[in-house]
mmCIF file of the N, C-alpha and C atoms, coordinates in Angstrom:
data_MODEL
# 
_entry.id   MODEL 
# 
loop_
_atom_site.group_PDB 
_atom_site.id 
_atom_site.type_symbol 
_atom_site.label_atom_id 
_atom_site.label_alt_id 
_atom_site.label_comp_id 
_atom_site.label_asym_id 
_atom_site.label_entity_id 
_atom_site.label_seq_id 
_atom_site.pdbx_PDB_ins_code 
_atom_site.Cartn_x 
_atom_site.Cartn_y 
_atom_site.Cartn_z 
_atom_site.occupancy 
_atom_site.B_iso_or_equiv 
_atom_site.pdbx_formal_charge 
_atom_site.auth_seq_id 
_atom_site.auth_comp_id 
_atom_site.auth_asym_id 
_atom_site.auth_atom_id 
_atom_site.pdbx_PDB_model_num 
ATOM 1   N N  . SER A 1 1  ? 12.315  0.263  -4.145 1.00 0.00 ? 1  SER A N  1 
ATOM 2   C CA . SER A 1 1  ? 11.633  1.074  -5.286 1.00 0.00 ? 1  SER A CA 1 
ATOM 3   C C  . SER A 1 1  ? 11.056  2.213  -4.622 1.00 0.00 ? 1  SER A C  1 
ATOM 4   N N  . ARG A 1 2  ? 11.081  3.129  -5.291 1.00 0.00 ? 2  ARG A N  1 
ATOM 5   C CA . ARG A 1 2  ? 10.227  4.658  -5.100 1.00 0.00 ? 2  ARG A CA 1 
ATOM 6   C C  . ARG A 1 2  ? 8.676   4.291  -5.297 1.00 0.00 ? 2  ARG A C  1 
ATOM 7   N N  . THR A 1 3  ? 8.030   4.879  -4.203 1.00 0.00 ? 3  THR A N  1 
ATOM 8   C CA . THR A 1 3  ? 6.378   4.805  -4.378 1.00 0.00 ? 3  THR A CA 1 
ATOM 9   C C  . THR A 1 3  ? 6.173   6.425  -4.790 1.00 0.00 ? 3  THR A C  1 
ATOM 10  N N  . THR A 1 4  ? 5.050   6.294  -5.548 1.00 0.00 ? 4  THR A N  1 
ATOM 11  C CA . THR A 1 4  ? 4.451   7.439  -5.987 1.00 0.00 ? 4  THR A CA 1 
ATOM 12  C C  . THR A 1 4  ? 2.997   7.590  -5.513 1.00 0.00 ? 4  THR A C  1 
ATOM 13  N N  . CYS A 1 5  ? 2.900   8.611  -4.747 1.00 0.00 ? 5  CYS A N  1 
ATOM 14  C CA . CYS A 1 5  ? 1.477   8.989  -4.169 1.00 0.00 ? 5  CYS A CA 1 
ATOM 15  C C  . CYS A 1 5  ? 0.602   9.407  -5.406 1.00 0.00 ? 5  CYS A C  1 
ATOM 16  N N  . GLY A 1 6  ? -0.515  8.570  -5.412 1.00 0.00 ? 6  GLY A N  1 
ATOM 17  C CA . GLY A 1 6  ? -1.425  9.071  -6.509 1.00 0.00 ? 6  GLY A CA 1 
ATOM 18  C C  . GLY A 1 6  ? -1.704  7.829  -7.733 1.00 0.00 ? 6  GLY A C  1 
ATOM 19  N N  . GLU A 1 7  ? -0.821  6.728  -7.357 1.00 0.00 ? 7  GLU A N  1 
ATOM 20  C CA . GLU A 1 7  ? -0.854  5.529  -8.261 1.00 0.00 ? 7  GLU A CA 1 
ATOM 21  C C  . GLU A 1 7  ? -2.110  4.560  -7.783 1.00 0.00 ? 7  GLU A C  1 
ATOM 22  N N  . GLY A 1 8  ? -2.608  4.834  -6.763 1.00 0.00 ? 8  GLY A N  1 
ATOM 23  C CA . GLY A 1 8  ? -4.064  4.230  -6.392 1.00 0.00 ? 8  GLY A CA 1 
ATOM 24  C C  . GLY A 1 8  ? -3.398  2.904  -5.708 1.00 0.00 ? 8  GLY A C  1 
ATOM 25  N N  . VAL A 1 9  ? -2.159  2.856  -5.012 1.00 0.00 ? 9  VAL A N  1 
ATOM 26  C CA . VAL A 1 9  ? -1.833  1.638  -4.420 1.00 0.00 ? 9  VAL A CA 1 
ATOM 27  C C  . VAL A 1 9  ? -1.379  2.323  -3.131 1.00 0.00 ? 9  VAL A C  1 
ATOM 28  N N  . VAL A 1 10 ? -1.589  1.552  -1.893 1.00 0.00 ? 10 VAL A N  1 
ATOM 29  C CA . VAL A 1 10 ? -0.921  2.303  -0.677 1.00 0.00 ? 10 VAL A CA 1 
ATOM 30  C C  . VAL A 1 10 ? 0.530   1.559  -0.391 1.00 0.00 ? 10 VAL A C  1 
ATOM 31  N N  . HIS A 1 11 ? 1.322   2.476  -0.394 1.00 0.00 ? 11 HIS A N  1 
ATOM 32  C CA . HIS A 1 11 ? 2.646   2.059  -0.040 1.00 0.00 ? 11 HIS A CA 1 
ATOM 33  C C  . HIS A 1 11 ? 3.347   2.785  1.286  1.00 0.00 ? 11 HIS A C  1 
ATOM 34  N N  . PRO A 1 12 ? 3.609   2.150  2.194  1.00 0.00 ? 12 PRO A N  1 
ATOM 35  C CA . PRO A 1 12 ? 4.435   2.742  3.371  1.00 0.00 ? 12 PRO A CA 1 
ATOM 36  C C  . PRO A 1 12 ? 5.299   3.853  3.044  1.00 0.00 ? 12 PRO A C  1 
ATOM 37  N N  . PRO A 1 13 ? 5.361   5.075  3.409  1.00 0.00 ? 13 PRO A N  1 
ATOM 38  C CA . PRO A 1 13 ? 4.396   5.406  4.640  1.00 0.00 ? 13 PRO A CA 1 
ATOM 39  C C  . PRO A 1 13 ? 3.202   6.171  4.419  1.00 0.00 ? 13 PRO A C  1 
ATOM 40  N N  . GLU A 1 14 ? 2.627   5.899  2.991  1.00 0.00 ? 14 GLU A N  1 
ATOM 41  C CA . GLU A 1 14 ? 1.381   6.417  2.790  1.00 0.00 ? 14 GLU A CA 1 
ATOM 42  C C  . GLU A 1 14 ? 0.247   5.921  3.644  1.00 0.00 ? 14 GLU A C  1 
ATOM 43  N N  . GLN A 1 15 ? -0.790  6.674  4.080  1.00 0.00 ? 15 GLN A N  1 
ATOM 44  C CA . GLN A 1 15 ? -1.969  6.287  5.087  1.00 0.00 ? 15 GLN A CA 1 
ATOM 45  C C  . GLN A 1 15 ? -2.945  5.706  4.102  1.00 0.00 ? 15 GLN A C  1 
ATOM 46  N N  . CYS A 1 16 ? -3.099  6.216  3.031  1.00 0.00 ? 16 CYS A N  1 
ATOM 47  C CA . CYS A 1 16 ? -4.073  5.995  1.911  1.00 0.00 ? 16 CYS A CA 1 
ATOM 48  C C  . CYS A 1 16 ? -3.489  6.371  0.452  1.00 0.00 ? 16 CYS A C  1 
ATOM 49  N N  . ASP A 1 17 ? -4.217  5.899  -0.441 1.00 0.00 ? 17 ASP A N  1 
ATOM 50  C CA . ASP A 1 17 ? -4.080  6.415  -1.769 1.00 0.00 ? 17 ASP A CA 1 
ATOM 51  C C  . ASP A 1 17 ? -5.213  5.888  -2.844 1.00 0.00 ? 17 ASP A C  1 
ATOM 52  N N  . THR A 1 18 ? -6.001  6.852  -3.184 1.00 0.00 ? 18 THR A N  1 
ATOM 53  C CA . THR A 1 18 ? -7.090  6.499  -4.030 1.00 0.00 ? 18 THR A CA 1 
ATOM 54  C C  . THR A 1 18 ? -6.890  6.694  -5.412 1.00 0.00 ? 18 THR A C  1 
ATOM 55  N N  . GLY A 1 19 ? -5.977  7.289  -5.674 1.00 0.00 ? 19 GLY A N  1 
ATOM 56  C CA . GLY A 1 19 ? -5.406  7.829  -7.103 1.00 0.00 ? 19 GLY A CA 1 
ATOM 57  C C  . GLY A 1 19 ? -5.708  9.216  -7.147 1.00 0.00 ? 19 GLY A C  1 
ATOM 58  N N  . THR A 1 20 ? -6.693  9.694  -6.704 1.00 0.00 ? 20 THR A N  1 
ATOM 59  C CA . THR A 1 20 ? -7.038  11.218 -6.873 1.00 0.00 ? 20 THR A CA 1 
ATOM 60  C C  . THR A 1 20 ? -6.749  11.809 -5.638 1.00 0.00 ? 20 THR A C  1 
ATOM 61  N N  . ASN A 1 21 ? -7.066  11.321 -4.535 1.00 0.00 ? 21 ASN A N  1 
ATOM 62  C CA . ASN A 1 21 ? -7.043  12.018 -2.924 1.00 0.00 ? 21 ASN A CA 1 
ATOM 63  C C  . ASN A 1 21 ? -7.252  13.524 -3.129 1.00 0.00 ? 21 ASN A C  1 
ATOM 64  N N  . PRO A 1 22 ? -8.746  13.578 -3.172 1.00 0.00 ? 22 PRO A N  1 
ATOM 65  C CA . PRO A 1 22 ? -9.136  14.948 -3.095 1.00 0.00 ? 22 PRO A CA 1 
ATOM 66  C C  . PRO A 1 22 ? -9.150  15.502 -1.771 1.00 0.00 ? 22 PRO A C  1 
ATOM 67  N N  . GLY A 1 23 ? -9.219  14.793 -0.698 1.00 0.00 ? 23 GLY A N  1 
ATOM 68  C CA . GLY A 1 23 ? -8.892  15.474 0.593  1.00 0.00 ? 23 GLY A CA 1 
ATOM 69  C C  . GLY A 1 23 ? -10.310 15.966 1.337  1.00 0.00 ? 23 GLY A C  1 
ATOM 70  N N  . GLY A 1 24 ? -11.402 15.564 0.907  1.00 0.00 ? 24 GLY A N  1 
ATOM 71  C CA . GLY A 1 24 ? -12.524 16.065 1.713  1.00 0.00 ? 24 GLY A CA 1 
ATOM 72  C C  . GLY A 1 24 ? -12.919 15.085 2.934  1.00 0.00 ? 24 GLY A C  1 
ATOM 73  N N  . TYR A 1 25 ? -14.020 15.356 3.578  1.00 0.00 ? 25 TYR A N  1 
ATOM 74  C CA . TYR A 1 25 ? -14.155 14.629 4.880  1.00 0.00 ? 25 TYR A CA 1 
ATOM 75  C C  . TYR A 1 25 ? -14.264 12.969 4.578  1.00 0.00 ? 25 TYR A C  1 
ATOM 76  N N  . GLY A 1 26 ? -13.388 12.269 5.208  1.00 0.00 ? 26 GLY A N  1 
ATOM 77  C CA . GLY A 1 26 ? -13.499 10.943 5.112  1.00 0.00 ? 26 GLY A CA 1 
ATOM 78  C C  . GLY A 1 26 ? -12.840 10.406 3.892  1.00 0.00 ? 26 GLY A C  1 
ATOM 79  N N  . GLN A 1 27 ? -12.006 11.247 3.194  1.00 0.00 ? 27 GLN A N  1 
ATOM 80  C CA . GLN A 1 27 ? -11.262 10.822 2.052  1.00 0.00 ? 27 GLN A CA 1 
ATOM 81  C C  . GLN A 1 27 ? -9.729  11.110 2.018  1.00 0.00 ? 27 GLN A C  1 
ATOM 82  N N  . CYS A 1 28 ? -9.097  10.494 1.350  1.00 0.00 ? 28 CYS A N  1 
ATOM 83  C CA . CYS A 1 28 ? -7.671  10.426 1.252  1.00 0.00 ? 28 CYS A CA 1 
ATOM 84  C C  . CYS A 1 28 ? -7.256  11.935 0.781  1.00 0.00 ? 28 CYS A C  1 
ATOM 85  N N  . ALA A 1 29 ? -6.356  12.290 1.483  1.00 0.00 ? 29 ALA A N  1 
ATOM 86  C CA . ALA A 1 29 ? -5.966  13.791 0.996  1.00 0.00 ? 29 ALA A CA 1 
ATOM 87  C C  . ALA A 1 29 ? -4.488  13.730 0.241  1.00 0.00 ? 29 ALA A C  1 
ATOM 88  N N  . PRO A 1 30 ? -4.498  14.880 -0.634 1.00 0.00 ? 30 PRO A N  1 
ATOM 89  C CA . PRO A 1 30 ? -3.101  14.956 -0.939 1.00 0.00 ? 30 PRO A CA 1 
ATOM 90  C C  . PRO A 1 30 ? -1.975  14.474 -0.150 1.00 0.00 ? 30 PRO A C  1 
ATOM 91  N N  . GLY A 1 31 ? -0.861  14.311 -0.929 1.00 0.00 ? 31 GLY A N  1 
ATOM 92  C CA . GLY A 1 31 ? 0.088   13.666 0.051  1.00 0.00 ? 31 GLY A CA 1 
ATOM 93  C C  . GLY A 1 31 ? -0.062  12.288 0.599  1.00 0.00 ? 31 GLY A C  1 
ATOM 94  N N  . CYS A 1 32 ? -1.168  11.747 0.103  1.00 0.00 ? 32 CYS A N  1 
ATOM 95  C CA . CYS A 1 32 ? -1.649  10.118 0.459  1.00 0.00 ? 32 CYS A CA 1 
ATOM 96  C C  . CYS A 1 32 ? -1.596  10.130 2.062  1.00 0.00 ? 32 CYS A C  1 
ATOM 97  N N  . ILE A 1 33 ? -2.358  11.130 2.672  1.00 0.00 ? 33 ILE A N  1 
ATOM 98  C CA . ILE A 1 33 ? -2.688  10.989 4.270  1.00 0.00 ? 33 ILE A CA 1 
ATOM 99  C C  . ILE A 1 33 ? -4.183  11.058 4.563  1.00 0.00 ? 33 ILE A C  1 
ATOM 100 N N  . LEU A 1 34 ? -4.474  10.483 5.503  1.00 0.00 ? 34 LEU A N  1 
ATOM 101 C CA . LEU A 1 34 ? -5.986  10.377 5.626  1.00 0.00 ? 34 LEU A CA 1 
ATOM 102 C C  . LEU A 1 34 ? -6.536  11.977 6.143  1.00 0.00 ? 34 LEU A C  1 
ATOM 103 N N  . GLY A 1 35 ? -7.496  12.399 5.427  1.00 0.00 ? 35 GLY A N  1 
ATOM 104 C CA . GLY A 1 35 ? -8.010  13.565 5.696  1.00 0.00 ? 35 GLY A CA 1 
ATOM 105 C C  . GLY A 1 35 ? -8.996  13.714 6.865  1.00 0.00 ? 35 GLY A C  1 
ATOM 106 N N  . PRO A 1 36 ? -9.614  14.749 7.227  1.00 0.00 ? 36 PRO A N  1 
ATOM 107 C CA . PRO A 1 36 ? -10.627 14.698 8.333  1.00 0.00 ? 36 PRO A CA 1 
ATOM 108 C C  . PRO A 1 36 ? -11.613 13.628 8.376  1.00 0.00 ? 36 PRO A C  1 
ATOM 109 N N  . ARG A 1 37 ? -11.694 13.174 9.529  1.00 0.00 ? 37 ARG A N  1 
ATOM 110 C CA . ARG A 1 37 ? -12.459 11.881 9.395  1.00 0.00 ? 37 ARG A CA 1 
ATOM 111 C C  . ARG A 1 37 ? -13.218 11.476 10.916 1.00 0.00 ? 37 ARG A C  1 
ATOM 112 N N  . CYS A 1 38 ? -14.184 10.691 10.917 1.00 0.00 ? 38 CYS A N  1 
ATOM 113 C CA . CYS A 1 38 ? -14.572 10.264 12.309 1.00 0.00 ? 38 CYS A CA 1 
ATOM 114 C C  . CYS A 1 38 ? -13.409 9.301  12.863 1.00 0.00 ? 38 CYS A C  1 
ATOM 115 N N  . GLY A 1 39 ? -13.200 9.633  13.989 1.00 0.00 ? 39 GLY A N  1 
ATOM 116 C CA . GLY A 1 39 ? -11.988 8.865  14.430 1.00 0.00 ? 39 GLY A CA 1 
ATOM 117 C C  . GLY A 1 39 ? -10.751 9.436  14.570 1.00 0.00 ? 39 GLY A C  1 
ATOM 118 N N  . ASP A 1 40 ? -10.490 10.714 14.189 1.00 0.00 ? 40 ASP A N  1 
ATOM 119 C CA . ASP A 1 40 ? -9.432  11.646 14.056 1.00 0.00 ? 40 ASP A CA 1 
ATOM 120 C C  . ASP A 1 40 ? -9.105  12.227 15.345 1.00 0.00 ? 40 ASP A C  1 
ATOM 121 N N  . GLY A 1 41 ? -10.065 12.276 16.214 1.00 0.00 ? 41 GLY A N  1 
ATOM 122 C CA . GLY A 1 41 ? -9.934  12.998 17.416 1.00 0.00 ? 41 GLY A CA 1 
ATOM 123 C C  . GLY A 1 41 ? -10.252 14.430 17.492 1.00 0.00 ? 41 GLY A C  1 
ATOM 124 N N  . VAL A 1 42 ? -10.676 14.943 16.461 1.00 0.00 ? 42 VAL A N  1 
ATOM 125 C CA . VAL A 1 42 ? -11.335 16.209 16.084 1.00 0.00 ? 42 VAL A CA 1 
ATOM 126 C C  . VAL A 1 42 ? -12.909 16.290 15.815 1.00 0.00 ? 42 VAL A C  1 
ATOM 127 N N  . ILE A 1 43 ? -13.688 16.845 16.470 1.00 0.00 ? 43 ILE A N  1 
ATOM 128 C CA . ILE A 1 43 ? -15.168 17.012 16.050 1.00 0.00 ? 43 ILE A CA 1 
ATOM 129 C C  . ILE A 1 43 ? -15.042 17.856 14.870 1.00 0.00 ? 43 ILE A C  1 
ATOM 130 N N  . GLN A 1 44 ? -15.670 17.257 13.867 1.00 0.00 ? 44 GLN A N  1 
ATOM 131 C CA . GLN A 1 44 ? -16.055 18.098 12.597 1.00 0.00 ? 44 GLN A CA 1 
ATOM 132 C C  . GLN A 1 44 ? -17.542 18.145 12.401 1.00 0.00 ? 44 GLN A C  1 
ATOM 133 N N  . GLN A 1 45 ? -17.883 19.289 13.187 1.00 0.00 ? 45 GLN A N  1 
ATOM 134 C CA . GLN A 1 45 ? -19.242 19.520 13.255 1.00 0.00 ? 45 GLN A CA 1 
ATOM 135 C C  . GLN A 1 45 ? -19.922 19.835 11.889 1.00 0.00 ? 45 GLN A C  1 
ATOM 136 N N  . SER A 1 46 ? -19.317 20.467 10.899 1.00 0.00 ? 46 SER A N  1 
ATOM 137 C CA . SER A 1 46 ? -19.798 20.553 9.542  1.00 0.00 ? 46 SER A CA 1 
ATOM 138 C C  . SER A 1 46 ? -20.023 19.415 8.791  1.00 0.00 ? 46 SER A C  1 
ATOM 139 N N  . ALA A 1 47 ? -19.519 18.424 9.298  1.00 0.00 ? 47 ALA A N  1 
ATOM 140 C CA . ALA A 1 47 ? -19.686 17.009 8.561  1.00 0.00 ? 47 ALA A CA 1 
ATOM 141 C C  . ALA A 1 47 ? -20.706 16.100 9.575  1.00 0.00 ? 47 ALA A C  1 
ATOM 142 N N  . GLY A 1 48 ? -21.351 16.799 10.566 1.00 0.00 ? 48 GLY A N  1 
ATOM 143 C CA . GLY A 1 48 ? -22.303 16.064 11.563 1.00 0.00 ? 48 GLY A CA 1 
ATOM 144 C C  . GLY A 1 48 ? -21.758 15.307 12.632 1.00 0.00 ? 48 GLY A C  1 
ATOM 145 N N  . GLU A 1 49 ? -20.579 15.500 12.716 1.00 0.00 ? 49 GLU A N  1 
ATOM 146 C CA . GLU A 1 49 ? -20.171 14.936 14.057 1.00 0.00 ? 49 GLU A CA 1 
ATOM 147 C C  . GLU A 1 49 ? -20.623 15.652 15.406 1.00 0.00 ? 49 GLU A C  1 
ATOM 148 N N  . VAL A 1 50 ? -20.970 14.823 16.484 1.00 0.00 ? 50 VAL A N  1 
ATOM 149 C CA . VAL A 1 50 ? -21.031 15.447 17.640 1.00 0.00 ? 50 VAL A CA 1 
ATOM 150 C C  . VAL A 1 50 ? -20.086 14.917 18.773 1.00 0.00 ? 50 VAL A C  1 
ATOM 151 N N  . CYS A 1 51 ? -19.712 13.989 18.389 1.00 0.00 ? 51 CYS A N  1 
ATOM 152 C CA . CYS A 1 51 ? -18.367 13.518 19.451 1.00 0.00 ? 51 CYS A CA 1 
ATOM 153 C C  . CYS A 1 51 ? -17.263 12.967 18.380 1.00 0.00 ? 51 CYS A C  1 
ATOM 154 N N  . ASP A 1 52 ? -16.008 12.915 18.948 1.00 0.00 ? 52 ASP A N  1 
ATOM 155 C CA . ASP A 1 52 ? -14.731 12.214 18.209 1.00 0.00 ? 52 ASP A CA 1 
ATOM 156 C C  . ASP A 1 52 ? -13.896 11.807 19.216 1.00 0.00 ? 52 ASP A C  1 
ATOM 157 N N  . ASP A 1 53 ? -13.968 10.667 19.686 1.00 0.00 ? 53 ASP A N  1 
ATOM 158 C CA . ASP A 1 53 ? -13.168 10.188 20.930 1.00 0.00 ? 53 ASP A CA 1 
ATOM 159 C C  . ASP A 1 53 ? -11.741 9.488  20.089 1.00 0.00 ? 53 ASP A C  1 
ATOM 160 N N  . GLY A 1 54 ? -11.292 9.641  19.036 1.00 0.00 ? 54 GLY A N  1 
ATOM 161 C CA . GLY A 1 54 ? -10.371 9.187  18.424 1.00 0.00 ? 54 GLY A CA 1 
ATOM 162 C C  . GLY A 1 54 ? -10.012 7.893  18.032 1.00 0.00 ? 54 GLY A C  1 
ATOM 163 N N  . ASN A 1 55 ? -11.340 7.098  18.137 1.00 0.00 ? 55 ASN A N  1 
ATOM 164 C CA . ASN A 1 55 ? -11.351 5.852  17.767 1.00 0.00 ? 55 ASN A CA 1 
ATOM 165 C C  . ASN A 1 55 ? -12.518 5.255  17.029 1.00 0.00 ? 55 ASN A C  1 
ATOM 166 N N  . THR A 1 56 ? -12.635 4.064  16.707 1.00 0.00 ? 56 THR A N  1 
ATOM 167 C CA . THR A 1 56 ? -13.672 3.515  16.030 1.00 0.00 ? 56 THR A CA 1 
ATOM 168 C C  . THR A 1 56 ? -14.486 2.459  16.792 1.00 0.00 ? 56 THR A C  1 
ATOM 169 N N  . ASN A 1 57 ? -14.264 2.418  17.946 1.00 0.00 ? 57 ASN A N  1 
ATOM 170 C CA . ASN A 1 57 ? -14.894 1.599  18.834 1.00 0.00 ? 57 ASN A CA 1 
ATOM 171 C C  . ASN A 1 57 ? -16.421 1.880  19.041 1.00 0.00 ? 57 ASN A C  1 
ATOM 172 N N  . ASN A 1 58 ? -17.210 1.137  18.671 1.00 0.00 ? 58 ASN A N  1 
ATOM 173 C CA . ASN A 1 58 ? -18.641 1.195  18.796 1.00 0.00 ? 58 ASN A CA 1 
ATOM 174 C C  . ASN A 1 58 ? -19.122 0.777  19.981 1.00 0.00 ? 58 ASN A C  1 
ATOM 175 N N  . SER A 1 59 ? -18.444 0.490  21.089 1.00 0.00 ? 59 SER A N  1 
ATOM 176 C CA . SER A 1 59 ? -19.161 0.152  22.367 1.00 0.00 ? 59 SER A CA 1 
ATOM 177 C C  . SER A 1 59 ? -18.836 1.077  23.511 1.00 0.00 ? 59 SER A C  1 
ATOM 178 N N  . ASP A 1 60 ? -18.403 2.180  22.951 1.00 0.00 ? 60 ASP A N  1 
ATOM 179 C CA . ASP A 1 60 ? -18.228 3.292  23.929 1.00 0.00 ? 60 ASP A CA 1 
ATOM 180 C C  . ASP A 1 60 ? -18.987 4.493  23.921 1.00 0.00 ? 60 ASP A C  1 
ATOM 181 N N  . ALA A 1 61 ? -18.980 5.566  24.536 1.00 0.00 ? 61 ALA A N  1 
ATOM 182 C CA . ALA A 1 61 ? -20.068 6.519  24.659 1.00 0.00 ? 61 ALA A CA 1 
ATOM 183 C C  . ALA A 1 61 ? -20.165 7.313  23.013 1.00 0.00 ? 61 ALA A C  1 
ATOM 184 N N  . CYS A 1 62 ? -19.002 7.256  22.313 1.00 0.00 ? 62 CYS A N  1 
ATOM 185 C CA . CYS A 1 62 ? -19.020 7.851  21.160 1.00 0.00 ? 62 CYS A CA 1 
ATOM 186 C C  . CYS A 1 62 ? -18.946 6.911  19.999 1.00 0.00 ? 62 CYS A C  1 
ATOM 187 N N  . ASN A 1 63 ? -19.853 6.489  19.128 1.00 0.00 ? 63 ASN A N  1 
ATOM 188 C CA . ASN A 1 63 ? -19.789 5.360  18.191 1.00 0.00 ? 63 ASN A CA 1 
ATOM 189 C C  . ASN A 1 63 ? -19.025 5.667  16.926 1.00 0.00 ? 63 ASN A C  1 
ATOM 190 N N  . ASN A 1 64 ? -18.888 4.761  16.146 1.00 0.00 ? 64 ASN A N  1 
ATOM 191 C CA . ASN A 1 64 ? -18.021 4.833  15.058 1.00 0.00 ? 64 ASN A CA 1 
ATOM 192 C C  . ASN A 1 64 ? -18.478 5.644  13.976 1.00 0.00 ? 64 ASN A C  1 
ATOM 193 N N  . GLU A 1 65 ? -19.595 6.469  14.172 1.00 0.00 ? 65 GLU A N  1 
ATOM 194 C CA . GLU A 1 65 ? -20.220 7.300  13.191 1.00 0.00 ? 65 GLU A CA 1 
ATOM 195 C C  . GLU A 1 65 ? -20.003 8.789  14.025 1.00 0.00 ? 65 GLU A C  1 
ATOM 196 N N  . CYS A 1 66 ? -19.304 8.783  15.048 1.00 0.00 ? 66 CYS A N  1 
ATOM 197 C CA . CYS A 1 66 ? -19.222 10.059 15.830 1.00 0.00 ? 66 CYS A CA 1 
ATOM 198 C C  . CYS A 1 66 ? -20.392 10.542 16.185 1.00 0.00 ? 66 CYS A C  1 
ATOM 199 N N  . GLN A 1 67 ? -21.387 9.784  16.459 1.00 0.00 ? 67 GLN A N  1 
ATOM 200 C CA . GLN A 1 67 ? -22.609 10.058 17.389 1.00 0.00 ? 67 GLN A CA 1 
ATOM 201 C C  . GLN A 1 67 ? -22.564 9.415  18.775 1.00 0.00 ? 67 GLN A C  1 
ATOM 202 N N  . VAL A 1 68 ? -23.258 10.385 19.544 1.00 0.00 ? 68 VAL A N  1 
ATOM 203 C CA . VAL A 1 68 ? -23.473 9.854  21.128 1.00 0.00 ? 68 VAL A CA 1 
ATOM 204 C C  . VAL A 1 68 ? -24.435 8.762  21.168 1.00 0.00 ? 68 VAL A C  1 
ATOM 205 N N  . ILE A 1 69 ? -23.841 7.779  22.013 1.00 0.00 ? 69 ILE A N  1 
ATOM 206 C CA . ILE A 1 69 ? -24.863 6.627  22.346 1.00 0.00 ? 69 ILE A CA 1 
ATOM 207 C C  . ILE A 1 69 ? -25.480 6.917  23.549 1.00 0.00 ? 69 ILE A C  1 
ATOM 208 N N  . ILE A 1 70 ? -26.830 6.960  23.426 1.00 0.00 ? 70 ILE A N  1 
ATOM 209 C CA . ILE A 1 70 ? -27.659 7.135  24.590 1.00 0.00 ? 70 ILE A CA 1 
ATOM 210 C C  . ILE A 1 70 ? -28.082 5.830  25.413 1.00 0.00 ? 70 ILE A C  1 
ATOM 211 N N  . GLY A 1 71 ? -28.010 5.792  26.583 1.00 0.00 ? 71 GLY A N  1 
ATOM 212 C CA . GLY A 1 71 ? -28.783 4.570  27.142 1.00 0.00 ? 71 GLY A CA 1 
ATOM 213 C C  . GLY A 1 71 ? -27.656 3.778  27.868 1.00 0.00 ? 71 GLY A C  1 
# 
């Protein structure tokens, strides 16, 4: 069966599908792909990220909110 991006259900190969897919920071983008977000490996300074190591591991130097862990 054929899937439709924008119906609100994630079907592979879609990464996400919220129905509206506005594409802002941390949101699903048009085409049902993940938009810019913490964990994508790109530092989004305009969104307040100070690091982005490409994962959501909270036990390394860059936490899952893209902030540096000190200590």
